[in-house]
N, C-alpha and C positions, 0 to 999 in steps of 0.2 A: 890243028890247034896254030892258029898264026897268031904271031906276037903282035900285032896288032891289035888285036878283039883281048887279049891279054895285057896291054899295058898299064905300069901303075896309075889309076885313078888319081884326081887332083882333088883334092876337099873343097867343094866350091861352084859355084855353078850349074849349069846341068848334072852332073853329079850329084851335087845337093838334094836336087831337087829329085831325081830318081832313086835317089839310095835312102835315104835321111827320111825326104817326107812323100816316100812311096808314089811319086811321079804329078805330087798335088804342088800349087803353089802353098807355100809358108801360112796365108790367108783360109786358105780349102781344108789344109791337114789341120789350125787349132781348130775348128770349126767337126770337123772330122771326131774329132778326140772328146765330143762334147755328148757320150755315152751314160746308160745308167751305170755297167757295168765301173767305169772311169768315175761316176760319182761316186759310185760305194768305193772304189779305191781312194779315190780322194779322200774322204771321210775317215777310212780307218789311218789313213798316215795323219790328217788334220789330229786325233787324237792319241795316236801313237807317237811321233816322234816329239811332241812339247812332256808324254810321258816318262820318255828316256832320256831326253834333256835333266826332268827333273828326278829320276837316278842315279844318274852322276853327282847332281847337284848337293842332295840331301843325301843320300846312300843308300845301302840296303835297307838300312832298318825300317827307315819312313817309306820306303816306294817296294815295298814285299813284305810278306809275314815271313820269312826266313828267319832262323833263331839259331842260337846253338846246338840245340837240339835237336834242329831240323832247318840243316844248313844249305839244303840240296834240293833245287823247287823244279818247276814246270822248265824252266827254263834250262836246266840239266837234263833232265827227262825228256823233253817233247825237243829242244833244238840241238842237241846237243846228243845223246842215246838216240834218239831215232833219228831223229838228222843223218848222222852217220850211215844207218842201216838203210835208210830208203833211201841215199847216194848210194847204195850199190850197182842198180842198174850201167852204169857209165863200167864199169870194169866188167862185170857179168856179157854184156856182148861183144865188149871189145876183146874179150877171151874164146868167147866161142865164133868170133868173123877171122878172129887175126891170129888166133893158137891153133882154135879148133881146125879150122877152114870154114864153118858153115856159111858159104856168102849169101846166103839167102836172108839173114838175118843183117843186111847189108841199110837197107832202106830205115831201119828203127835206129841205127849204130848214132851217127849225130845227136839227136833228141836224147837220148839214153846217153850219151858224152854232156849234151851241154844240162840236164837236169842235174847231173851229180857234180859237174865244175860249179852249177849254184848254190848245190845245196852245200856241200864244202865250203861251199867263202861263208853261206851263211847262217854255218856253224859257227864258223874261227869271226863272227860278225858276234853272233849269240853269246860266244865263249866272253866276247870283250864285254858284254854288255852282262854280262853275271860278274865275271873278276871283276872290270870296271881297271883303269888308270892302265890304259893300252899301249901307253909308252915302255912296261917293263917285259910285255910280250917276249921280245931277243933274250932276256937274261935268260932261260932256262936253255936255251939254245947255244948260248957264248960267252955268260960271264959267270953263275951257277949252276952248272948243268948239275945235275942228280941224276945218275948213269945207273942209280941200284933203284931208281923206282918205273910203276907199268908208265904213265905220264908223261914221263918225258919221253921213253920210248913210243909211245900216242902220241905225244905232239910234234915230234918231230916225223915220227908216218904224215899226216893231217899233214901236216906242214908243205914236204914233199912231195905228197901227192893229190892236193892242190897245184902244186906246179909244172907236173905231170900232166892234171884235166886238161889247165893251161892249154900245154902244147898238145895235150889231145885232139881239143877243141880249134886249135887254132888256124888252121890249116880254112876253116868254111870262112873265119875275119880277114886272112888271107885273101881267099878268092875276091872276097869283098869288094877287100881296097885296093883288089887288080894287083900288088904284088908279087908278079910269079914267078922271080928270080928265089926268093925267099920261102914260097911256099913251093916251091920245086923239091929245094935244099932239107926241107922239114919231112915234107912225104919221102924223100931217102932215108928217114932215120923213123921213120913210121913204128915197125915189130920194133924195134930195143926201145921205144918209148913205150909200147901198149905191155912188155915183158915185165918193165919195170913199174908201170902201174898196178897193175895183178900182184907181185910182189909186191910191194906196200899195204894194196889193200889186205891181201894175208894176211900182214904181220898189224896194221890197226883195229882192224875189226874183231880182230882174238884178244889182242893184249885189253882192249875195251871191257872184254865180259871178262879177260884173268883182273882190270882192277878192282871189281867187285870181291874177288879172293878173300880180300884183306875184309868183310864185314858178314864174318859168319856170323856171329850175333846179332847183330843187325836185322842181316835181309830173313826171309820167314825163310824156314829149311825145307818147303818143296820146291822153292827157288831158289836155293842156295845151293851148293853141286861143285866136288870139284872140274867138271866139266863147262865149267862156263864159258870159258875161250872156246869149244869147239861148238859148242850149244852159238854163240854169237854168230862165229865163221860164217856156218850153216846156214840160220837164220839168215844174212844178211845175204845170200844167194838167192834164195825163195823170197825176201822183200825187192832183191832185183828182178825180177822176175815178173812178179805181181807189178810193180810198179812201172816196169816197158813194156804191160798190157795194158797198164790203167791209163798213163800218159800217154802210148799211142794212139787209146781209139779218143783219147781228148781234143789231140794234137788233129788228128787226122779229119776232126769235127769244126775245130775250131780255126785251123788256119789250110780245109779244103779248096781255099784261092789258092791258096800256094804252092800244092804240087802240079807237079808238070804233068800234064795231059800227052807227052809223049811216050813216057816215061811210068804208068799206070803199074804202082804197086798194091800186091794181093793180100791187105791186112787180115783177113781172117786164115787165111795159110798160116802167115805169119804165127800170128795167136794160137794158134792149134802145133805149128812147131814149141813155141814155149809150154804151151800147157804141157805135151809131154814132159819137157824137163822140169815144170814147176811138180808135177804130180810124182816124180820121183824126189826130189831133191826135199822138198815134205815129209814127205813119207820119212824118209832115212833121219828128219827131222823129229818129226813123233819116234821115234824108236829108241834115236838117244835121249830123247827127251824119259822114255821110258826106263833104258836104261840105267840114268842115273836116281829116279828115283827108287828103285832097286837097291842102287846103293848104299845110298842115303836107308833103308829100311821105316822109310817116318810113314806106310800106307795109312797108321793110326788119323790120323792127320787128314788121310780126304773123306774123315768122318762128320769134318765140323765143316763151318764156313770157308775159311779160309781153304777149304778141300774144295768144295763145290764151286768155287772160284778158279781155281786151279782148273777143274774138269774141266770147265767154260772155256778155258783160256785151251786146252790141249784137243776138249773133241771139237768145240764152236769152231774155233778157228786154225785149228791146225790139220784134223786126221779130214774134219771136214773139206776145207778149202779142197786138199790131197785127191777125196775121192773124185769131187766134182773135178778136177782137172782130168782128172784117168776119163772119167765119163766123158768129159765134154770132147775129149780128142777123140774116145771111140766113136761119137755119134756124131762126129765132125760139129760142134754148133760150138759156133764163136763167140756167140751169145753167154754161153755158160764159162768157156774158160774165164770171158772178162768179169764174172759174177765171184770166180773163185779168187782170181787176181782181185778184186775188189776186198775180198774176206783175208786173202795171205799179208796184205797191207794192215790192215785192221786189226790180224792176228798178230803179226810184229812189232806196231805199235803200242798194242796191249802187252806184249811180254814186253817192250823194255820199259813201260810205266809199272809194270808191276816189280821189274830186277829194279830199277831205282828210285822209286817212288811211292807208292801203294804196299806193295811186301815190304817196303826197305823202312825199317823204324816201327814193324808193325807193332810191337808191345810194350811204347811208349804212351803216354797220358794226351802230350799234349800233341795233337795229331795236328798233321799240317794244312795249310786250304790256301789254295795262291788267290791273291789277290787280284782285285781287279785291273790293276797296274800290270801285274805280270801277265794276267791274259791278254791285257791288251796289247804289249809289246810283242810277243810271239804272236799273234793275231798280223802284227806292222809288219816281222821279219817273213812270213810267209805274203804277205802283198807285195813288200818290195822284191820278190823272189819270181812268184805270178809276172808281173810286170815287165824287170826285165825280161823272163824268159820270151814274154809276147813281142818285145820290143825287137828284140835278136832275133828269133824265127822269121818276124814279118819283112825281114830287112835280110837276112844273110842266108846263103846256103846251107839248110839246114833238114828241112821237110822238104827237099828237093837237090837235085842236082846240079854246080852250074853248068849251064853247057858249055864251059871252053875245058874242062874239067872231068870229064864223065867218065867212070872207073878205074878214076887216078885215087891210089891213095891217098 
């Protein structure tokens, strides 16, 4: 590894052309942005950003369908509760690679960490949109800490884990910038950073479920359980596996020109390896959910409409993908494993929506339906995440290794 090749890059001139404008002149780069995908993204942003401005200008009452009866909407259910679960691929793959020594998954580590980092950043952004007054965020940490509140622990863990994810992804950015000494220093701290990240994830994934322990009269009995913290933690692992399978398939298709032909990646083999883990984790999750139902003794509710909805979640989006994962691993079918991964992601989203929105306040007359502004805002947040992800992957060594740092931590 030559020092000349790794010398710090200057943010200008040829470096800017090669590393920011993808080897094109500014005019050619600007012209390359005129694509159907960018046009759709621009339309979403043009609708979403003014909608968010309107929310801060007029408040929640004018911009949402929230009320005193239904104070939580899709911004909590999707942007936060689902977002935290779907961003779990970072700690899941990092734990497999660095703690359990599964080096075969290294090619998908950085995309998973980047997805997790952006996911948590957008969770924080969605929380700011939902609560307003972002300048008051430091209050719970430094001015009026509520050490007996579940959300105090969740807030601290998410805040710290976001910083840890930033450190986990920083080597890619440092390699891109050519900052050799800082990159080496951070590489020497990798194991400690990963262990801290896994610890924080274990805490806040389960604590997010513990938050709903305070709502026994509001959450439907089929979803309410004293085991909610365990449900949330185990399902976050399955969500992480499912998201990594889906995201890696999409990334390798969308960014195939960024892959290193000198170091080909057998994505099917990686997917089938993840399928084995997904089968075990999902079956364990299905089993503990059954234990929760047995403990509640509310089998009579299975004969109701809510019971049918519960069974759809349990059988169609938990047990079925578990069996599909096992069948895919046995038959060596990566395509089937990807289908199971997609069903897993949809199942975790469905469960989080059920717990935080659909089966929440199930017995009130004033049922909540999100406003158009709420839907547009959520779609805008997702679009921002996709655009940032694409910008980074097209420039930094994410789906490929930097030639001067092959095999480095």
